[in-house]
C-alpha positions in Angstrom: 45.6 1.7 -53.9 44.8 5.6 -52.9 42.5 7.7 -55.0 44.4 10.2 -57.3 42.6 13.1 -58.6 41.8 12.5 -62.5 43.0 14.8 -65.0 39.7 15.7 -66.8 40.9 18.4 -69.0 42.9 17.3 -71.7 44.1 19.1 -74.8 44.7 17.8 -78.3 48.5 18.5 -77.8 48.7 16.3 -74.7 50.6 13.0 -74.9 49.0 9.7 -73.2 51.8 8.1 -71.2 51.8 4.8 -69.4 53.3 6.5 -66.5 51.8 8.4 -64.9 48.4 8.6 -67.1 47.8 4.8 -67.4 48.8 4.1 -63.8 46.5 6.8 -62.5 43.5 5.4 -64.7 44.5 1.9 -63.6 44.9 2.8 -59.9 41.6 4.8 -60.1 39.5 1.9 -61.4 41.0 -0.5 -59.0 40.0 1.7 -56.1 36.6 2.4 -57.3 35.9 -1.3 -57.8 36.8 -1.9 -54.3 34.7 0.9 -53.0 31.8 -0.1 -55.4 32.1 -3.6 -54.2 31.2 -2.3 -50.5 27.6 -0.6 -51.6 26.9 -2.7 -54.6 26.6 -6.2 -55.7 30.0 -6.9 -57.2 29.7 -6.6 -61.1 32.3 -8.5 -63.5 35.3 -6.8 -64.3 38.1 -7.3 -66.7 41.7 -7.8 -66.0 43.5 -4.5 -65.3 47.0 -5.4 -66.7 50.2 -3.8 -64.8 52.0 -2.6 -68.4 55.7 -1.4 -68.2 56.9 1.2 -70.6 58.6 -1.3 -72.7 55.2 -2.7 -73.9 53.0 -1.4 -76.6 49.3 -1.0 -75.8 46.9 -2.8 -78.1 43.2 -2.9 -78.5 42.6 -5.4 -75.5 44.7 -2.8 -73.3 42.1 -0.1 -74.1 39.2 -2.3 -74.3 39.8 -3.6 -70.8 39.6 0.2 -69.4 36.2 0.8 -71.2 35.0 -2.7 -69.8 35.7 -1.8 -66.4 34.1 1.8 -66.6 31.4 0.2 -68.1 30.8 -2.4 -65.4 31.5 0.1 -62.7 29.0 2.9 -64.2 26.5 -0.3 -64.3 27.0 -0.9 -60.6 26.6 2.6 -59.6 23.8 4.0 -61.6 22.6 4.2 -65.1 23.4 7.4 -66.5 23.3 8.7 -70.1 26.6 10.5 -69.6 28.4 7.1 -69.1 29.4 6.1 -72.6 32.2 3.9 -73.7 33.9 2.7 -76.8 35.3 -0.5 -78.1 38.4 -0.7 -80.2 39.5 -3.4 -82.6 43.2 -4.4 -83.7 44.5 -1.7 -85.8 42.3 0.7 -84.9 43.3 4.2 -83.8 43.9 4.3 -80.0 42.6 6.9 -77.3 42.7 10.5 -78.2 42.5 13.4 -75.9 38.7 13.2 -76.1 38.7 9.7 -75.1 40.8 10.4 -72.2 38.6 13.4 -71.0 35.8 11.0 -71.2 37.4 8.3 -69.4 38.8 10.6 -66.4 35.6 12.3 -66.5 33.5 9.2 -65.8 36.1 8.2 -62.9 35.6 11.2 -61.2 31.6 11.0 -61.5 31.6 7.7 -60.1 33.9 8.5 -57.6 31.2 11.2 -56.8 28.4 8.8 -57.2 29.8 6.4 -54.8 30.3 9.1 -52.0 26.7 10.1 -52.5 25.7 6.5 -52.2 27.7 6.2 -49.1 26.5 9.4 -47.6 23.0 8.5 -48.1 23.3 5.0 -46.8 24.9 6.6 -43.6 21.8 9.2 -43.3 19.4 6.6 -43.6 20.8 4.1 -41.3 21.0 6.8 -38.9 17.2 7.5 -39.1 16.2 4.0 -39.0 18.3 2.8 -36.2 21.9 2.1 -37.6 20.6 -0.9 -40.4 22.7 -0.6 -43.6 20.2 -2.7 -45.3 22.6 -5.9 -46.3 25.4 -3.4 -47.3 28.4 -2.8 -45.5 30.0 0.5 -45.3 33.6 0.8 -43.8 
């Protein structure tokens, strides 16, 4: 799965769609999970459903994305700007602010992983090529 540039500027008038919005979010989460496994201990992740247009997203659908974001954020680095929500059946679903937060977190985690990998390579070079128990592809 390839990284897709997140949509980090959402407007109140924007509409969330399973395709391409959820597919982009899901794909980026799966991509980041794979990359994070190479540089950190693998955290516990929730199932990322492959929803089709005819299925209606429920609270579990939104909570899986939030749980995966929280696991990735914890694996990469604890940051105050990483924040997630939980949803209950019958509650409101994501609004444009949530989508902006989620995709902004994805981009920040992506940048954090780039920084971690870059620092490991520099540190390894300075110390003779050892990655200290991690694998960088």
